[in-house]
C-alpha positions in Angstrom: -66.6 -19.2 37.4 -67.5 -22.9 37.4 -70.7 -24.6 36.4 -71.9 -25.4 40.0 -71.0 -21.9 41.2 -72.8 -20.2 38.3 -76.0 -22.3 38.7 -76.0 -21.8 42.5 -75.6 -18.0 42.0 -78.4 -17.8 39.5 -80.8 -19.7 41.7 -79.7 -17.6 44.8 -80.5 -14.5 42.7 -83.7 -16.1 41.5 -85.6 -12.8 40.8 -82.9 -10.2 41.2 -82.9 -8.1 38.0 -80.4 -5.4 39.3 -76.7 -5.7 39.3 -74.5 -7.6 36.8 -73.7 -11.1 35.8 -70.4 -12.2 34.2 -70.2 -13.9 30.8 -69.3 -17.2 32.5 -72.2 -17.0 34.9 -74.7 -16.4 32.1 -73.4 -19.1 29.7 -72.8 -21.8 32.3 -76.4 -21.3 33.6 -77.7 -21.3 30.0 -75.8 -24.6 29.3 -77.1 -26.2 32.4 -80.8 -25.3 31.7 -80.4 -26.4 28.1 -78.9 -29.8 29.0 -81.6 -30.5 31.7 -84.3 -29.4 29.2 -82.8 -31.8 26.6 -82.8 -34.7 29.1 -86.4 -34.0 30.2 -87.5 -33.7 26.5 -85.8 -37.1 25.7 -87.6 -38.8 28.6 -90.9 -37.5 27.2 -92.3 -36.6 30.6 -94.2 -33.5 29.5 -95.4 -32.5 33.0 -91.9 -32.5 34.4 -90.5 -30.8 31.4 -93.2 -28.1 31.7 -92.5 -27.6 35.4 -88.8 -27.3 34.7 -89.4 -24.6 32.0 -91.6 -22.6 34.4 -89.0 -23.0 37.2 -86.1 -21.6 35.2 -88.1 -18.9 33.3 -87.6 -16.2 36.0 -83.9 -16.9 36.8 -83.1 -17.2 33.1 -84.6 -13.7 32.5 -82.9 -12.3 35.6 -79.5 -13.5 34.6 -80.0 -12.3 31.0 -80.9 -8.8 32.3 -77.9 -8.8 34.7 -75.7 -9.9 31.8 -76.9 -7.1 29.6 -76.3 -4.7 32.5 -72.7 -6.1 32.8 -72.2 -5.1 29.1 -73.5 -1.6 29.9 -76.8 -2.1 28.1 -80.4 -1.7 29.2 -82.7 -4.7 29.8 -84.9 -3.4 27.1 -82.4 -4.9 24.6 -84.0 -8.3 25.5 -86.8 -7.2 23.2 -84.3 -7.6 20.3 -84.7 -11.3 21.0 -87.0 -11.1 18.0 -83.7 -10.7 16.1 -81.9 -13.6 17.8 -78.5 -13.1 16.3 -78.3 -9.5 17.6 -79.2 -10.5 21.1 -76.7 -13.4 21.0 -74.0 -10.9 20.0 -75.0 -8.5 22.8 -74.8 -11.3 25.4 -71.3 -12.1 24.2 -70.0 -8.5 24.7 -67.2 -8.2 27.3 -67.8 -6.5 30.7 -68.0 -2.8 30.5 -65.6 -1.7 33.2 -65.5 2.1 32.9 -68.6 4.2 33.5 -71.1 1.4 33.7 -74.3 2.9 35.1 -75.7 -0.5 35.8 -72.9 -1.7 38.1 -73.9 -1.8 41.7 -73.3 1.4 43.6 -70.6 0.9 46.2 -69.0 -1.8 44.3 -65.3 -1.2 43.9 -64.7 0.6 40.6 -61.8 -0.4 38.4 -59.0 2.1 38.7 -55.5 1.8 37.2 -52.8 0.8 39.7 -50.2 3.2 38.4 -51.3 6.7 37.3 -49.4 9.7 36.0 -49.7 11.4 39.4 -48.2 8.4 41.2 -45.3 8.3 38.8 -43.1 10.8 40.6 -39.4 11.6 40.4 -38.8 8.7 42.9 -39.6 6.3 40.0 -36.2 5.0 39.0 -34.4 2.1 37.5 -32.9 -0.8 39.5 -29.2 -0.2 39.9 -28.5 -3.9 39.5 -30.5 -5.0 36.4 -32.0 -1.8 35.0 -35.6 -2.7 35.4 -38.1 0.0 36.1 -39.0 0.6 39.7 -42.7 1.3 40.2 -44.1 3.5 42.9 -44.3 1.7 46.2 -42.1 -1.1 45.1 -39.4 -2.1 47.7 -37.8 -4.9 45.8 -36.8 -5.3 42.1 -39.1 -7.7 40.2 -36.2 -8.6 37.9 -33.3 -9.4 40.3 -34.9 -9.1 43.7 -32.5 -6.4 44.9 -33.8 -4.2 47.7 -34.3 -0.6 46.7 -32.7 2.1 48.9 -35.4 4.5 50.2 -35.0 7.9 48.6 
């Protein structure tokens, strides 16, 4: 996810605390708000700096909650912000793909593309180059030979 996309997404989901946010979405938005805050602080315009802080407070909390949900943790972990290093580590966790109770219902769940039940006796080797033929594969990925239907 790029910086403009992450910032636009966070402002579109201004006060949405459900769902998930990827690592890139969270960190790009955090970088953007930090840089703008730094620029406003350097200009010493206190009123504008205060307005900016208030404007990004809710989306910052919302994206942090969604990021924690993406790692499979409750939003209550934000209270560990009193121990900043622990919260920083939690926000860096990778996405929890399997059995994430915070992922949106109806969102496509991750499933393996080849399972034991799909690997049947029709799975064979390519007669030309010897590469493994996967279920549903019509052409060899190694040499491009067409497989005969069995």
